[in-house]
N, C-alpha and C positions, 0 to 999 in steps of 0.2 A: 856618295860616301855616307854611311851610316856609322854614327857615333854613339857609344855608351857613355854617359856623363854620370859621374858620381854626385850624389845629392844626399842632404840630411833631411829627416821628415819633419813636419810641422805638426803640432798637436791639436790644432783647431779646424780640420777639414771634415768635419762631421756633417754630412748632407742633412738639410732639413726637409720640410714636406715636398719641396720641388727643386732638389739640388743643393749645391753650395754657394752661398751667397755672402759676399764680403764687399767691404770698400775697395775701389779701384787700387789705391796704395798697397793694400794687403796683397791683392793678386799680383802687383808689380814687384814684390820681393822676388829675389833670386830663387828661380825653379819652383815658385809656388804653384803657378798654374800647371807647369810641366808635370810636378810631383802628382797632382790630381788626376791629370790626364792619363799618366802612365798606370796610376793605380786603378783607373777604371779599366784600361786594357788588361792589367795584370789580374783582374777580378773575372774576366770572360774567358770563355773556351770556344774553339771552333769557328773563329773569324778568318783564318788563313784564306786570302784570296777574295774574301766577301766584300760587299759594299757598305760603306759608312756614308750616312748624311751628316753634314756640318751646316750650320747656319745660325743666325741670330737676329736680334731686334735692332741691330744698327747702333747701339749705344756705345759710349766711349770705352775703348780698348777691344771692341768686337773684332777689328780686323787684325790686330796684332795676335790675339789668342787663336783666330781661325787659322793663321799662318804655322803657329806653333802645332796646332792639332793636325793639319794636314801632313806636315813634316813627320810627325810621330806616328800617325797612322801608317805612313809608308814604311818607316823604320820597324813597325810592329807586325808587318805582313798583311794589312788590308790591301785587297786587289783593285779596289776603285772608291773614289770619293765623289759624291754629288754635292755641290755647294752653291748656294744660292748667289746670283749676280750681285755684286757689291757687299757680300756676306750676309745678305738678307734673307731670312726665312722666318715668317711667323711662326710661332709655335705649333698652331693647328697645320699650317702648310707643311712644316717639317714632319709631322705625324702622318699626313697624307703621302708624302713623297717616300717615306720609309715603307709604308704599306703597299703602295702602288708599285714600286720597283723591287720590292721584295728584299729591302736592305737587311743587313744583320742588326742594325742599330743607328742610333744617330746622337751626336752632341750638339745640345742646343744651348746656346750662349745668351743669356737673359737673367736679369733680376725682375722680369715681369712688370709689376706696376710701380716698382720702386724707382726714384730719381736717378739720371744719369750724368755723367760729367767726370772730370779728372779727380774729384775728391768724393763721388758718390758711389752708386752701387753697380755691382758686376755678379754674373752668376754662371756655373757651368752646371749642366745636369745631363744625364745619360738617359735616352729612351731606348727601350728594348725593341724586338723585331715585330711586335704587334703595333708598334708605333706610340706607345704609352710610356710614362715615366717608369723608370726602373723600380721594381717592387722592394720591399723592405729587406729582403734576403740579399739582393744584390748590393743595395745602398750600405747595408751593414758591412758586407765584404770589402766594399771600396774603402769605407772608413778603417776598417781593420788593417788594409793594406798601406794607407797612408801614414800609419802610425810607425811602420817598419821599413818603408821604402828606402833604398840605398843607391838606386841608380834609375835612369830612364834613357830611352833610345830615341834618337831623332836623326832625321837624314839632313845633311848639310848641303844644302840647294838652295837657289834663289827663290825668293817669294813668287808666288803664283799671282798672275793678273786677275783679279777677281772681278773687274769691271768689263770684262768682254766674254759673252758667251761661247766658250771654245774648249777644247780639251788639251791636257798638259801630262806629260809623264814626269812622275817624280819617282825615282828609282824604278822598281817593278810595278808601281801603281798608278792607274790613271786617274787624273782629277778632271772632272767635268763641271765647268761652270754653267748653270742652268737658269732659265727663267724662273724666278721665284714665284711668279704670280699664275702662269699659264694653267697647270695642272689643278691648282686649287680652284681657279674659276671654272675650269670644265666640271669638277666635282659639284660645285654649288648649282651649276646649270642643270646637272642630271637630277638634282634633289628637288628643286623648286620650279614652279610654273612662272619663268621669266616673262612669258606673253602676257600673262595676267597682270604681273607686277608694271610691265611696261605701259599697259593700257591705263593702269591706275595713274601712273604718274603723267602720261600723256594727257589724262583728263583734268590735270591741274593739281594733283595731290603733291604737296610740297614735302620733301624729305631733307634733313639736314644731319650730316654726319661729321662728328669731330675726331678726327685720327690722332688728335693730341702730339703732334710732330713725331709720330711712333710709327711702328711697323705696318700697321693695317692701311696707311695711305696709299700705297701703291695698289693694294687689293681693292680697297673701297673705289678708288678712282676708276679702276678698270670695270668693276662689276656695276657699281651704283650709277655712275655717270656714262661710261661708254655702252655698256651692255644693256642696262635697264633705262637709259635716256633721260636721267635726271639732269637738270641744267647744269652748265659749268659753275662751279663754285658751291655746288651741294656738299661736296666734301672739303671739309676745312682742315687746315693743318696737315696736308697729306704728305709733305716730305719728311721722311725720318731724319732726325736730327741727333748727333752724338748726346747732346745734353737735353733732348726733347724740348728745346727752345727756352731752356731755363725753368720749365713748368714741371709739376709732379704728374706723370702719366698714369693717374688712377681715376677711372671714370666713376666718381661719385659725386655727391651733390656739394662737395667741398671744392675739389679740384677741377670739376666741369661745371662751376657755378654759372659761368656765362651762358653756356647751354641751357641749363635750367632756366635762367631768367629769360631767355629767348623764347622758351617753350611755355612759359606762364604769361607772356605778353598778350594781349587783346589780338593782335595781328600775327599771331605764332604760326610756324609751319604746321602741317599736319602730324608730322612724325619726326623726332630727334633722338639720335643715338650716338654713343661713343664707344671707343675701345681703348684697351690699355697699351702699355710699352711693347708687349710680344704679341698682343692681339687674341689673348685667350678669355679676356674678360669683356662684359658688356654692359652699358648703361643704356635703359630704355625710358624715354620720356615721350608720352603722347601729349597733344595740345591740352594743356591744363591738368595733366596727371603725371607724376612720376611712379612708374611701376617698379616695386621692390624686387631685387633678384628672386625672393622666394616666390612671390606672386607670379612673377614672369615664367618661372619653371613651371607652375601649375597651370598657368593659362597657355603656354605653349604646348604642354602635354595634352591638355583638354581638347585643343584645336588642330593638332598636329596632322590629323588624317586629311586636313585640308589641302595638304601640300602632297604632290605626287610621289616623293621618297617615302611618304609614311602613310599612304593611302590604304594600306592594308591593316594598319592599327599598331599598337605598341605592344612588345612582350612584357614590358614592366617599366617602372620608373625607379631610379636611385637617387637619393639625396644624402648630402652629408648631414652628421647629426645636429649640428648647430642651425641647420636651415630649417625655416618653419614648416608646420604641419600641412600647409595647404596642399602640397601635391599629394598627400595622403589620402585626402577625401576624393580627389580626381582618379587615383588608382582604385580606391574601393568602388567607386561608380563605373568605373570601367571593367571592373572584375579582373584586374591585373595585378601581378606582384607589386609591392613597394619595398625598397631595401634601404635601410638606414646605415651609413658607413661612417668611419671617422673622416676628419678632414684631410683632403689631399686626393687629387683626381686619380692617382695610382691605385686607390682601393676600388675604383669603378672598373679597372680593366678586366678582372676575372668575369664580373657579371655581364659585361658587353661581349667578351669572347665567348661565353657559355650561352649566349642569346637569351639570358635572364631579363635584361633591361635594354630598352632602346633609348630612352632620353634619361640624362643625368643633370644634376645641377646643384650648385653651392650658394650659399647666401652671400659669398664674396663675389657675386657678380660673375661667376662662371656657370654657364650652360653648354651643353653638347649633346651628341648624340653617337650612335655607333658608327657613323660615316668616318670618324677617325677615333683616336684613343687620348685626346686631349679636349678641353673646354675650348670653345670657338666662338668669339665675340661676334664676328661678321656672320656667322652661321645663324646666331640667334635673331640678328637684325633682319636677316633676309627671311627667316621663318615668319617673323612678325609682320613683315611687309606681304608675304604670301597670304597669311591669314587676314589681314586688312584688306587685300585685293578681293578675296573670296567672299568675306562677309559683308563688305561694303558698309561697314560701321567705323567710329572712330575708336582709337584705343581706350578712351575714356568710357564710352558705352560699352565695350567688351569687357572691361574690368568690373563695371558695375553689374552687369548681367552675370558674370561669374561669381562674384560675391553673393548676389542674391540667390544663386544655386547651390553654392558650397559653404557660405559663411565667410567671414573675413577673418584673417590672422593679422592682428596689428603686431608690427614687428620692427625691431630697431637693434643695430649693433652700436655699442659705444666702445670706442678704441682708446686705450691709453697707451700712446706710444712713447718708445724710449724711456720706459721706467727702469730704474735701477734693478739689474737682473737678481741680486740677492733679495731685493724686496719684494720682487714679483715672485719668486720662487717660495719666499717664505710665506706670503699670502696664499698660494695655492697648497701648500703643505698644511697650514692652519685650516683651510677649508676642509681638505681631505680628513683631517683628524676630528672634525665635528660632524661629519656627514651622519654617523649613526644615531646622533642626538637630535637631528632636525625634524625628523617625520613626527607630525602631531603637534608641532610648535606653530603658534599663531602670530602673525605680525599684521596687526590691524584686522582687516577683513579677510587677510589671505592666510591659509593654513597649509602648512607643507604635507603633501601626501607621501613623497618618497624623495630620496636623494641618494645619488650614486656617483661613481666616476665611471664614464660609459666605456665599455669593453665590446669589441666586435669580434665575432666568430664569422670567419669568411665562408660562405656556403658552398664555394668551389673548392679551394685549397685546404679548408679547414684550419687555416692559420688563426691565431688569436692575438689581436691588439689591444692592449690594456692602457688605462690611463689617458684616454681620449678626450676628456673634457669633463667637467663637474656640472652635474644636473640638478638643479633644485625644482622640483614638480609640484605644483600647488593644486588643490582641488579645485575642480572647474576647468582645468586644461590650460592655464597659465604656467609658464616656465621661466627660469633664469639659467643661463649656461655660462661658465667660466673657462676660457681656454688661453693658454700662452701661445701665440703665434709663432710658426716657424718660417715666416717669411721676410722677417726684417734682417738687418746687418749690424745694428748696434743696439745695445741695451735689450730689453724685452718689450714686446706689445702684449699688454693684456686686453683680451677682447671679451667683452660682455654682451651676452645676447638675451634681449627681453621679448618675450611674446605672450599675447593673450588673444584668445579665440572670442569672436563675436558672432553668435549666430543671428541676432535681430538685425534685419536689413535697415531699420529706422536709425541704427546706431553705426553705419557703414561710412559716415562722412565725417567722423571725429578726427581732429588733429592727432597724428600718432603719438607724439610725445605726451600729449595730454592724457590719451587713452591708455597709455603705460605708465603714468606718473607714479602711482602707488607700487609698481613693481620696480620702478627706477630707484625709489628711496629705499625699498626692501633689499634690492640687490647690493647696494653699498653697506647697508646695516650688517647683512650676513657676513660679506667678505671683509669688511672693514677697509674699504677701498681708499677712502681719504686718509685715514690714519696710518695705513701701511705704506702707501705710495707717496703721500704728501700732494696728491693731486686733487684739486677742487673740482675739476671738470674734465670730461673725456677730451683727447686732442681732436678726434673725428666723430661725428654722429652720422650714421647712415640707416 
């Protein structure tokens, strides 16, 4: 039986850079999740009888919303749903499933790297038929619908058993519970030289991967231990937990500190890595070296041809604007295009679909390629392992040789989390108001060459995205970027990106924060961060 339920709109359902994210109690309000899901369906056309992919990162409230989504998909006319066993699908795996089975789209339930639990974060986002996040024109339509929605449709049936791979009938729709790992593992084996990596590991090369009690656990267990032969225990925290074991599943040097300390010890493994809540971010730490996400993007792009899936070379490289310029010099040397986009993986979709870019990356630990339309944490780890297996050098040696060839971009991100929203918006407004007055001004030895609010003109669909981040560019190639993040669920997160290019190889072993010291001081001075936010220091430095 299909039921139409009357409802009232909520005014706070505007999707951010990657879907709608709120605290679990917000989603548990009457009809809150149903309103947003129905608004997604109401904003789409032509899905009658089509396939919808549904899955999530296993966080608290994941299973409940999956059941709602299945029943609503049936009531709205979808012909088939593919859902991961246990409700589990990493974000890149969901993208792969959409693409492989030519699904109409997918609903991905995740708040990415944010904490999980009864009072923590939850999220819903819609991915389109290419496997990537819905573009702004779709998310704008969804938001517009949420503001006027007055009813939703749902099938009144029993819950589907998500723990057994089998098929079920819900009204006229077939629900198939699938192995969440198999298709993704098969894709990875097609891209990388598993034989070379197996040989590397068999020779005593030690790998440690921290799944952070999140979704990549089953994927890493299958690939790294079973298929590549790493000893049992190489993949840590591999069981996805609704609250991520009480930890924050963000693969950075604060929340993955134990891994960092392991890799800096005298008896460290050869290679360490981690991924986040939904499996789309990565942390790369070689023995004795943390590789920043910006550097990792550049180094992967420079060496990608060593993996079978990229042996023919790259069409181009795309990076988000706040990501360092390290990849730019790789693109220049390779003679390929470099595309600078706003933050948000959805902006890479057109470039990938059009064949303009092959590898993409964001400073926020997201790296990926044209194999799916999402960033992919485990993919980045496997590409690193492939490169290490072929070059037979350590990650530290590869990094030093890269810097010697291309120069080093000292780079850091300072996050001020849960800042009062009014204070954060006031800070950004004040910055915008003074942009025209900054060029030519000196702050100690630093002179502002240009200042703007980044705007992106998509070369494929010609769309324009304005106000994507404030850039202060200094003579000599240094810069500071300010953005308000769209990935949090309470207050505002002010992100400040600080970067200095150093060509002199004799200065490539400086402490990053020391190398950026004067820029960090100037970043606060220009934006009046302490004065306007009341914060004496960032919440997180990466």
